[in-house]
Structures are given as structure tokens and as C-alpha cells.
N, C-alpha and C positions, 0 to 999 in steps of 0.2 A: 315566686310568689309576685304577683302583678303589682306595679306601684303606678300611681296616678301623678303624671306630671303636667304641669300647665304650661302652655306654649304663650308667647308674647300677648296674643290677645284674650287669654284667659280661658280657652277651650280647655277641658280634660284630655288628655290622650294617653290611652294606655300603653305600658312599657313593661319590660323586663329588666330586673336590676339583678346584676351578677354578685353573687354573695362573696364576702371576702373581710378581712379585718377592719376595712374603713366602710362597712356596709352602713353603719349607723350614721355616720358623716356623711355619705354619699346620699342617703334618704333625704337629707336637709338641703342638698343643692338641686337647683332647678336648671335643666337644660332650656334655654330660651331658642324657641324656632318660630318662624312664621312660614306655614304652608299656604297661607290664604293669598297673600299677595305675589303671585308668581309671573315670571316672564320666562318666555322660552329663549333660552340662551344659545340654541344650537343653529347654526347656519342651514339654512332650508336647502333640501336636496332637491335637484330637478331631475325629472325623467326625459322630458323633452326638450327641444330648442325652444327659444323664445318665439321664433317663426312658426313653428308646430302648433303652439299654445295659440297664437294669434290665429292660425288657420281653423283649430277647433272651435274657437269662440265664433268665429265669422260663420262655420258651418252651422252651429247651434242657431245663430239669427237667421240664417238661411231656413234652416228648418222651421223655425217659428213663423217665417213670412209665408212660406211655400206649402209646408204640410200641415200646420196648424197644431193646435192643442184643443181637446175637448174639455169643455168647461159646463159641468152640469147644473152648477147654480146660475138662474136667469140673471140675478142681480149683479153677479159677477160679469157676465156677458155684457151687461149694459154699460157697466164701467170700462170695460175694454173698448166697446163701441164709443163712448163718450172721448175716450182718448185717442181715438183715430183708428182702431182696428176694425178689420171687416169680420162680419159674425153672420152665422147661420143658424138660427134659434132651432129651426127643425131637426137639424143634425147635432145641434149643440156645439158648433165648432166656432173656433176664434183664430184667426191669423193675425198675428202680431207683428207689425212692422219694427224694423231695426231702430227706426228713430224713436219710438215710443219706448223701446228698452234702454237707449241710451241716455233719453231723460229721465228714467226712472234711477238709473244708476248715478246720476247727478245729484239727486235727492236724498238717496239713501245714505244715511249717516255713516261715517267711517267709524266713528267713536261715539259711545254713548254710556251714561251711568246706569247701572242697576241697583236699585234701592232695596235693600234686604230688611229683615225685622229688626236688626241691630246695625247701627252704623259701621262698626267694625267689619261687618259682612257684606257691605256694599261692593260691588264688582264694577271695573270698568272693562266694557266689553269692546275691543279693539284689535286690530292686527298686533300679534306680539304678547299681547296677554295669554296666560295658560290656565285653563279652568276645568277641572275634572268633576265629572258626574258617574256615580254608579250604574250598573245596568238598570234598564227600565223597560216598563211595558209587559213584563212577563205574565202569562196566566197562572203559573205554578210558583211556588216556593220550595226549597229543599233544605233540609239539614240533617245531621246525623242522627239526632235524636228522635225527629218527629217525621222523617222520610219526606218523600216527595208528594205534594198534594194541591190542588188548586187554591190559588192566594186567597187569603181571609182579610178581614178587617185586622185581626190581631197581627198577621204578617205584616200587613201595610205599616201600621202603628210602630212595630218593632224595627222594621227597616229605616223609616224616618229616624228613629231615635239612633240607630247605627249610623246613618248619614250625617247626623247632627255631631255625633261624637268626635267623627275624624276630621281634623282642621283640613285635610287635603281634598276633601270633597267639598265644593264650594256652592252647589246648587243642589236642590231637592227634586228628584225627579219621581214619576209614579213607578216606584221598583216593580211592585206586583199590581194587578189587579185584584181588589177586594171583591170576589165573586158572591160573597154572601151578604153585599149591601145592593138592594135593587138599583138598576140603572138610572131610574128617576130619581133617587136619593144618593148615589154616589158621590156626586160632587158635593154635596154638603159634608160629607163625611172625610173625603179627601181634603178637603181645604181645611176643616177644623183640626185634623190631625197634624197638617203641616204647620199651621199657624200657632198651635199650641205645644208642639213638641220640638219645633225648631225656629231659630231666628235667621236661617239662610234664606235665599232667593227661592220663592215657591212655583210651583208648576201649577197650570189650569188645563184641562182637557178642553179641546176644541171639539165639542160634541153638538154644536147647535147654538144660536143666540140665546134661547131662554135659559140654558145652564151657564154659559159664559157670563151674561149680564148679572145673575145672580152671584156668580164666583166674584165678579169684580165689585159688587156691592159689599158682599162679606169682607173682602180683602181691603176695601177703600175704608169701611166704618171700623175694622178691627185696628187697622193703623191710625185712626183718628184723623182722616184727611177729608178735605172738602173735595167736591167735584172737580175743580179746576187744579187743586194740587195733585189728585189722582191722575190727571190727563196730562200733566206736564211732566211727569217723569214714570220712568218704568219701575213696576213693583212686583211683576211676575212675568212668566214667560210660557209659551207653548211650543210644540214642536208639530209641525205641518209636514206630513208625507203626501207627495204626490202619488198618483195611481199609475206607475210606468206600465205601458209605454204611453206618454203623451195625454195624460188626463189628469184632472183635479176634480175630486167629488164634493158633493154638497157641503158636509161638514168642514172638510178642510178650506174650501174657497171662503166659506162664511167666516171661520176662524182668522182667515187672513184679513178679511174685511173688518171684522169685530176688533182685532186686535190692534190693527192699524189704527182704526179711527179712535180708540182709547188710550193711544201711546204706549201700549205694551209689546214686549218683544216676541216675535215669530222667528223660530229657528227653523229655516225651510230645509228639508231634507228628502229629496227624492232617494227611494230605497231600490236600488237597481242591482239586480243578479246578473251578471254576464253569462248568457247561454239560456236565460230564462226569460226576464221581463226587459232585459237590455239585450243588444248585440254580444256577441261572444268575446271580441277583442276588447283591451283596456280602453284604446282611445275611441272607438265607436261608442261602448258603453258610456264613458265621461262624457262624451259630446251629447248624448241624450240626456244625461243626468244634468248637464250645465244648462241644456234648453229649457228643461222643466224648472230650474231654480231660478232662471231669467224670467220665466213666464209669472210665476210667484211673487218674484220680488217686484214685477211691474205692477202686479194688482195692489200690493201693499201701497205703492207710492200712489197708484190711482186714488186709492181709497182715501189718504192722506199724506201728501209730500212730506218726506223727512220722517216717517214712521220708522222706528227702530227694528231693523230686520238682521238676520244673521244668515248669510249663505252656507249651505251645507250639503253634504253627500253622504251616502252610506251605500258603498259599491264594493260587491266582492263577486266571487263566482259560486257555481253550484258544482256538486259532483255530478260529473255527466253519465255516471252509471246508475244513480239513484235519483237525481233531480233535487237531492238535500241541500240546502245551503252550506256553504263552507266559508269560515272565517279564519283569520289569521295566516292566511295563505301568501305566497309570493304575489299575486295577482291582486288580492285585497290591499297589500302593501303598495304596489304600483299604482293602483287607482287612488289610493290616498297621497300619493306624490303628486299625481296628475290634478287632483282637487286643489291642492295647495298652491300649484301654479296657476290654475284658473282663478283661485280666490285672490291672488296677489295681482293678477291682471285686473282684476275689478276693485281692488284695495278695500275690500270689506272683511268685517271679522267673520270666521267660518266655524262650522262646526264638522267634526270627522268622529269616527267610532273604532273602538277596539271590538273585542267579542271573541266567543270560543263556540264550537260546535260540540265541544266533548260533553258526555252525559253525566260525568262526576267530576269532582275536583280532583283531577289527577294530573300526570305531567303533560299529557295531551293539553288539557284545559290551560296550564300555566305557559306553555310553549305558544299557544295559538293567541293567548290574550296579551302575553308580552311582545310577540311579533307584531301584531296588529298595534298595539300601543307605540312602538318605536316607529312605525310607518307614520302614526299621526305626528309624532314628535319632530321627526325629521322633514314632514310635510309643512309644519309651521303652524298647526292647528289652534285657533283660539279656544274651542270648546271640545273637549274630548268626552263622549258619552259611551256607556257600556265599558267603561274603565276598570269595574270591579263587579264580580260577583255572577256574571252572565254566563250561563251555560245553555247547551242544546239549542244553539242559534237564536236565543232569546225567548225559548219557552219556559225557562225557569231561572230564577235568582236563588243562589246559593249562599245561605249565611256563612259558611266556612270559607267558601271561596271570596267573599267579599272581605273578610278578614285577611286572608293569605294575600290577596291582590293588594290589600293596603299596604303590605310590606314593600312591594315594588313602587307604588306611587309615592310612599314617603321617601324613599330612595331617590327617586326621580326628583322629587321637590327638594331634596339636599342639594342635589346638582344645579337646581334652578335658583336657589335662594343666594341673594348677595352675600358674598364674604370679603373681609379685609385682610391680606395679608400682613404678617409680621413687618414691622420696619426692620430696616437692614442692620440697624444696631442691634435689635433683639435677636434676629437670626445670628449674627456674629458671636454675641454673647453666649448663645444656646451652643454654638459649635464649639467656642473656646471652652466651655466648662467641662467637657469630656475628652478625656485623652484617646488618642488613637488606638482602637482596638477594646474600647470600652463601651458602656451601654448606657441608654439615656431613660431607663427606667425610673430611676431615682433622682433624676436632674432636676433642678429648680424650674426649668422650663416645662417638664413633664408635670411635675407636681402641682403646678398651678393651673393646669388645664385639663388633667386626664379625666375628671368627673364629667367634664361637659363638651369635650372637643370633638368626639366620635357619636355618629348616630348609634343610637341604641335599638337593637331589633325589638319588633312588636310580637312577631310569633316565632321566628327562627330560633332555634336551640345550638349555642356554640360549645356546649360541654362535650368532653369526651366520650367515648363509646360506653365505658364501664358507668359513667355518671348518669348518662342517658337511659342506659338500660335499668339502673337501680331506681330511677325516678319513673318507671314503668315503659320506657321505649316507645312514647307516643310520637306518631307523626305529626306533621306541621297542621294538617287537616284536623286530626283530633285535638290538638293544643288549641286551635281556633275556635273550637266548641265553648271551651271555658272562657275564653275572651268576650265572645259575643254573649254569652248567658250572663256574664258580670255586666256589661255595658246596658242590655235591655232592662237588666232588674235594678238598676240606679236611677232613682228619680233626680232629674236635673232642674234647678230653679233657673227659668230663664228672665225672671224679674218681669213677667207679664202682669199687667194691671187686669185684676179679678173682674173688675166690672166690664171691661171689655171682653173678656171670657164669657161672662154670664150673658152679656148682650147677644153675642155670636150664638151661643146655644138657645138663646129666645127665638132668633131670627130661624134658626134652622128647625125648631120645634114648630113653629107657626107656619112654616112653609111645607114642612113634612105634612103636617095636618091637612094641608091645602091640597096635597096630592104632588108635591113636588114639580119637577121638571123633567120631561121626557127628551132624550136626544134626538137630533134630527137625522134624518137619512136621505 
């Protein structure tokens, strides 16, 4: 039977309680954990030498100077030109000198605060921090009961509730596209869902200035902020994908400018697949990704020096037999390690990604997600996206996989949480209590700690085969179904001022009646 336990910040977290003679007493004991404020405790792993990383950085700068970037937005080209770049409007090309990039890297902040809906959900984005997101941007949702389907408004809201529930997920991404909501109204729906169902850091789509400005306005008013207060700190974020190789399209370039000018976070993520949109080798692909990220970072700092920006990459390989993307591969792992070295060379917070190409929540899905996750951890990533629920290379988000992946993320969080060892005297007293050849099950040291010392599994079943069989012989995926259903069926009071909710809905109704705002292309 599921038990709801509270973490130190008051977030309900689902868990399983093992039955026994002390179960009634155990139900009254709360195991205090904090999965929100995590630091990466692992020493970063290097794939290349320092000289090789410097050479890759220099090659990326040379590529920006001599090969250039195609920038489709005229306003962005003018910003580059004002900063000293050479441009060709007819060809939509920009050649960015290394001195421009170096100047941008000097103003890009190493550390900045992100203000969530509740103060205990705030994040400090900086090297060494560890922030998890579930899978994002999928066109489909899937679960055991309803099957695979195009993402809907119901799916979007349910997945926001699941993200809110788990303390180890610190940011809310757009897990699925709610395709039953028209594009000119979708930003209203996604903002309203995030602000009313979660108090974590929300996401805003970069689909053109009209939608972004309305999203900022909704965010500002819902938080009760003045214009100056909104501009002074970061209250939301977006993800910017370049169009590899060496191109930034109109919505992404406009998003970089709009978010920078309004002090909101851009997580810049070239999505490069080795052998497809990038060269086939890890070093060449990562050099391309690095060049594109530098070009985008430079644009943010030209728009507003000091604008919060997060370096990023999502680089893996393709199946050379079919051309299909592959994730959780050795090449994906190595690319993450190189990205970490390049990010440390810049000394900026940075984003990496896990993920899986599996079609269902099976052992392939678990293996690929975990292998990719450990690549991100060993690389020292600040933000790890697609860490839970992602299937089919991003074509779907699985409710059950999101829950089963939570088991791994919570265990990783246990490794990252600060712990204090027993005093020397306490340890000696514990050892002295039991004679040689005895056991510690009933010792004072054990009895004082047994209810709270160990991590309790979320979805794993530690019962023996006979008990497991008697209980229905359910797999972890099947057990995950009951967990997510319980979560989405539970209404959580976030303490939101109803007047602000009503005002937000009134704004949305008015703007919807006026036709909404179409995305730009």
C-alpha cells in the first residue's frame, strides 16, 4: 500500500512501506530528505586532454570567423553587425570574430538565481549544481491503460502534476505537445497549467515575440511583480535549439533576443546527431555544437550584456543502417564528457541530456536512459533534461517510464545529498554493544535509526518470489501505473491566491476572444 511521506520542503513523495509488526509505528515516522538542492559530488571525467579541449575551442572560433553562421532573423544579424561581425543580408550569413565571442563570455554570468513560484523551489544555476527535468517536447504520450496517442491537454496537465509531485524534478518542461489546443492559443494553456498546477520553475515556448510577450505578461501578473521586478530576476526559462549545421532560425533567434532583453533564462542546446546533422566523429561533432552554442551565447549578450544563459548540448549518434537517432550509446556518453570539458573551459552552467530510443518501457529503455544519465553526471552537467519518461528518441513520453526512472533519480539524489557521519564515540559504542559473531538487528544503534536510515523504494518490489506471486506477480512497469494514477487523481493545494488565478483566466479569455497570437516562422 502506498504511503505519502513528506520531504523537508513539504512536497509529498510516494513510497512503499514494508509491512511488519512495527508498521503502525513506522507510519508515524517521517524520513526527511531534500532532493531539491543538489550538488554533483562526483569528480568530472575527462575524455580529452586540456590541450585538445583548447584546440577544439579554437577550431570552433575559427569556424565562426571563416565559415560563419546562417542567421535567418534580420534583427539578429543587425545585432551581430553592431557588435562588429561581418554580415551578408542577401545570403543571411554572419561571420563572428573571436573577440566578439570572448567579450560575450566575459559578460555571461557564471551563476544566477531562478525564481520559482515558491521560494523553497528557487534554483541557483551554476557549475556544480545538479538539476533534473523529465523528458520534454514529445508529440505523443503513452501509458499502459490508454496506449500511445498524440499528446493532449489532459496529458499535459497530468504530466505537470507528476513533475510537481516528485521533489527530484526541479523544473517543469513541456513534456508533451497538447495537440488538441490550437497553436495560437497553446501558450495560454501551457502557462496556465504550469502556474496553477506547479510551484516549480516554468517553461515558456520560444515561438515568436507575440507569444513570448504575452507569456511574460501572464507570468509577471500572476507572480504579482512590477515590470522592473520581473526584469531584475529570472522567473522562467526556454530551450533554444540551433538548426545544425550552422544555422539559427527565426523563432530561435527571436527567442534568444526576447529572453535576454527581459532577463529570463535561455538554455542553448544545439541538437547534433553524429553522422547526420554533424560530422561522424565525437570531436568534430562537438566542435560544431560548441561553435553553434558560442554563436547563440554571443547573441544573448549583444541583446543584453549579463543576460542569464546556460551553455548546452545534446549530441548522440544515429543508426547508420536506418538513419534513426540512437541514445544511451557509448558515443552519446563520450559526447557528454566532451561537452562537460568545453563547459568548464567557459566556466558556465550547462545543460546535458539523457534519453532512450526504445519503443516501450523495457530493459533497453532503462539501460539507455541510465547509461546516458551517468554520462551527464560524470560530465558535471548542471541541468539534465530527458532524465525520466523519454521514449522513441523523444517521440513519446511514457507515464510508467517517468515513474520507474524516478527510482533511479531518487537514488542518485541520495548519493548527492549531504550526510553527516556518526561521531567516533557513537561508532565505537555501536561496535561495543554487539559481541563477536552477533548481529545488529536489535541493537540500540539500529533501533534508533531503522525507520529512517535507508532509502525506501518507490516502485521496486523487495518481497520474495512467493509473496510477489501471491500479490499478482506485477512487473515494475505495471506497479508504476497505480503510482501515477494515484498522483494525478490527487488534488494538491499550492496555496495560490484565487484572485490571481481568476485574473489569469480573465486575461486568457480576453486574448482568446481576440484571436490569440500565432507563432512566427
